[in-house]
N, C-alpha and C positions, 0 to 999 in steps of 0.2 A: 720439415725436410721430405723432399719429394722420396717414394720408392727407390728411385735409381739411386740417389743418394744413400738410401739405408742400406742397400745391398752392397754398395761399393765401402762405405764406412765399416759395415761389419765383414767384410771379407779382409780387409786391411787389417782389421783386429784380430782376426784369425790368423793373417801370415804373419803380422809381426808382434804380436803381444802372445799369441797364444800358443804357436808353433804348430800351428794346424793347418800347413800349407795346401796338403793335396784334398784335406775336405774342403778347401774353401775354394780350389779351382776347379775339382773333379766334376762339378757340373757345367763347366762350359761346353757347349755344342760341339760336334766336329767341324762346323762351318765356321768357328771363333777363329780370328787372326790376331795372332801377338806379332806388332811389326816392329822391330828394331833397325831401323835404315843403316847400312852401309854397314853390318854386322859381318865379320869375315866367313861366317857359316852359314849365310844369306838371311834375307832380309825379315821373311815372313814365317812363322811355325802357324801348324794349325792344330785346333781342337786340345783337349784337355793335357793329355799325358806328357804333348810337345811341350807346352808352355809349362808344366810342372818341372820338367828335364832342365829347361833354359833357366827357370828362378835356381833350383839346386847347384847347377854348375857358375850362376852368377855370382852367387854366395858364397860359395866355397872357400874363395880367396882371401875372404874376411874373417876377423875376428873380432869380438866384444860389438856388432854391428847394430846400431841402434839406428830408429826412421820415426820420423813425425811425418805428418801429411796434412794438408789442407785439401778440403773440396771445394772446386768452383761449379755452379751449372752453367752448361752452354748452350743454348738451345740450336737447333730442336735434338733432343734425344743423346746428349752429348754432356758429358763430365770430366772436367781436367781436374787432376790431382798432380798436385805439386809437393814432392820429398824430399825431405831433409835428410840427407845418412852423414851419419859420423861414424867410423869404426878404425880398426889396424890392421895392417896386411897380417895375415897369417905366419908369412914366411919372414917378411921384412921387419915386421914390429911397427913400421911407419904408419903414423895417423894420417887417416883419410876423411875429407869432408867434401859434399858434394850435393847437390840439387839438382832433380831432374824434373823433368814435365812428362805424364802420363794420362793421353788424351783418349777416353773411353766414348764407345758409341754404342748405344743400346736399339734394342727394335723388339717393341712388344714387351719390355720390361727386363729383357734378356742381354746380357752383355754379348756384342758380335764382333767388338773389335777394340784392340788396345795400340796406340804408337806411342812409342818412346820420343822424347826429345832430352838432348844434353842440354840444349839451350833454353830456358824458363822463357825469356821473352818469345822465342819463337814458337813454343807451344801456347803460350797466350795469344797470339796473332792466329794461330792455325784454329784456337778455340774461338776466335771471334771476342775475345774478350778486351776492355779497352785496358790501357795502362794504369798501373795504381800510382797514386800520388804520395810522394816522399812522405809525407805525413802518416799514410797508410803503412806504408814500410817501416817507419818508425815502431807505430804501434805494433805491429807483426812482430818486430825483433825483439820488444818489450817481453810480449806473450808469450814468445818462444823462452826465453831467459825465464819467464815465469813457469812452464812446464818443465822445461830441462836442463836451466844453467848452461855455461858457456858453451857446452857442445851444442845445445839447440840454436845459438847465437852466431856461431862463427861463419856461416854460411851468407851472413847480409853483410858481412866484413870483406873489403877488398885486398888483395893478398899483401899488400904495402900499405895497409892502415895505418894511420898514427893516431894514438890513445894517449891523451895528453891530461894527465890529473891536476886538481886544482897546487898551486904551489902551497896553497894553505894547509892542505892535506898533511898529516905527519908524514914525511918521507914519500912526498909527490913525486911523480916521477911522470917521464914520458916514455912510451913503450911502444915499439914497431912491429908491423908485422903480427900472421896470426900466431907464431910463438910466443912473440912480446906480450899479446894481448891475453894469451894462455897463462903464462905465468903473472902476469898482473891480476887475472882473477885467482887463481892458484896461492897467492901471497896474501891479497886482501880479504881471502875469505878461509883463510887458514884457522884464523881465530874467532871470527863473525861471522854470524849468516844475516844475510838481508835479503827482505824481503820487499820488491817495489812495486809500488803502485802508481799508476798515470793518474796526472789531473790536468795538466793543460799540453795540446800540442799545438805548434803554429809553425806552419809553413811559407816561406819567403825567398826566392831566389835562391834555390838549389840548395837549400839550409835548413833546417827543422830544429825547432826550439823545444825540448820535453821537460816538461816540470813534473818534478815525482816528490811523492813520498816516499820514503825508507825505513823501514824498521827493522832496525839492527838489534842483534842479541849476541852477547858474548857466549862463544862453546862452553868457555870452563865457569866463568861466573854468573853466567844466566842474566848479566844485566843487561836494560834495555834502554835505547835510545831512538828516538825518532830525528829524520834529519826531511829538511826540504830542497834537495839540490835541483839545480838547471843541469841540462846535457845539450849543447849544440854539436848536431849532427851534420856535416858536409858530405855530400854524394856525389858518385862517379856512377852514372847509370841508375843503377838499381842498389848500389852496393855502398856502405859508408868507406869514406875515404880518411874521414878524419875526425873526431869526437872528441871534445873539450868539455871537462868536467868544472864545476862548479859549484862549492859547497853552499854560497849562497845565491840564491834564484834570482836575486835582485839584479848581483852582479853579472849572472848569466843572462837577465833579460836587456842589461845594458850592452854589453859585449856583442849581441844578438841585433839590437837596433842600431848599432853603431856602425856595421858595415854594410 
C-alpha cells in the first residue's frame, strides 16, 4: 500500500470508526480544497476548519450512520474512495442508503483537494479508472456482506430488485425492492447465521453465476450445516436487478447455461 493510501485509510478510520473527526482533518493546509459541486452554499471550502464544519453539518441529520469504504489508486497522485453509507434520518426515522465517490488529489504526500461525486460511475471516469466487470461487482457485493451484512449489500441492488429464493427452500418466496430484500434477510437470519465463502464466479452476457459455500449455524441449537448453493445475478448497469437462488449448484449452473 502506498503512503497516500495509508494516509487516506487511516483518515477514514479516524473519522468513521474512532469519532476523531477534528484530529483526522486538522492537518489539512489552508490551500486544501473540499469541492462539492452544486452545493447550495457554494462548491468549494478551503482549509481544515471549513472542511470540518462541512462534515459536522453533513452528518448531523443522520442517525445510526455506518460507512464502509474502498480505496482505488488513480495516477498521478490521486486516490478514489468509494463510500457506502447506511443510516437513518434523525427526524424522519427513514432508512437511507447511498454510495458516493470522493476523488482525492495529493501533492508531495499532502492532500490538496477532494471532489465529491454522487454518481460513482462519473467518479470512476474522472479518476481515469476502467469500468469494473460484473464478476468483480458480484465479488464486491459478497465481500460487503461478509463485512457488514445486509446494510452493506443494499447499495449493490437496484431499487426494484427481484430476489427469488429457490422454490425448494422451505417457505421459499420472491421478494421485491430494497424493503423486500431487507425483510428476506431479517426473516432468514432470525434463527440462523450464515457465513458465505466464494468458490467460483462466472460472467456471461450481463449475468453472473456465483457458486458459494455456506456454513449455517442455528442461533439457539448451535447445529451446523454446510450448503453449496448457486446464485444467478442479472445486472442493470452496475446494480443487481434480479437474483435467483438455487440450493443445488448443479441446477444453478444448468439454468445459467440454458439462457
